[in-house]
N, C-alpha and C positions, 0 to 999 in steps of 0.2 A: 318667530317667523316673519318674513318680510315679504313684500309682494315687488314683483318685478318694477312695477310703475314708480316705486319710491327709490330706487337706487339712482346713483350718480355714474357719471362717465368713469368707466374704468373698474367698475365694481363688478363682483362675481358672483353667481346663485347657484346653488346646486337646486334643482326642481325636486321638490318633494310632493306637491299637490297641483291639480288643476280643478278648478271649481266643478264640480258635477253637473250642476244647474245651468252653467254657462252657455249660451247660444254658439259660442266660437270653439268650445272643447274640441270636437272633432277635427275642427280646420287647424287647431294648435297641434293635435297629435299628429296629423297627417304630413305638417311641416317638420316632424322631429322633435318638437317639444314634449318630452316624456319624462315621467320620473326618473330620477337618477341623473339625466343629462344636467352639463355645468353650461350656464349661459353668462357671456359676458356683455356689458352695455358698453357699446362703441362709440354711441353719438346719439345727440338728443338734437330736436327742432328748438328753435330759440323759445318757444312758449313751452316746451315740453311735449308735444305732441305732433308728430310720432317720435318712436326712438328707435336705434337702429341697434340690433345685437347681433352677436357672434354666437351660432349654434351649430355644432357639429361641422365646423370647418366651413361655414358660408354665412354671409350676412344676410340679415332679416329686418325689414321693418315693420313695426307692431305699432298699432294705435294704442292710446293710452288706457281704454276698455279693454282691450284684448291683454293686456300687459297686466293689469289689476288682478286677473283670475288666476295668474302663475304666482305660487308661493314657495318658498323654500328657504334656505340658509346658507 
């Protein structure tokens, strides 16, 4: 399993888990990032934070600490 923060531009991941103890878990679920959904990394800032992802047909910008709690394959 990989975490979203380790992917490169163009990579896709199917969400398997969002850490239960994460402070941003509820926020991510409300934004449509749920287990089973596919996420594609569409852009990254020069230093890698934040990163832009495509999820459910819309683009979303996530901080690296938020992307770190999303894992999948």
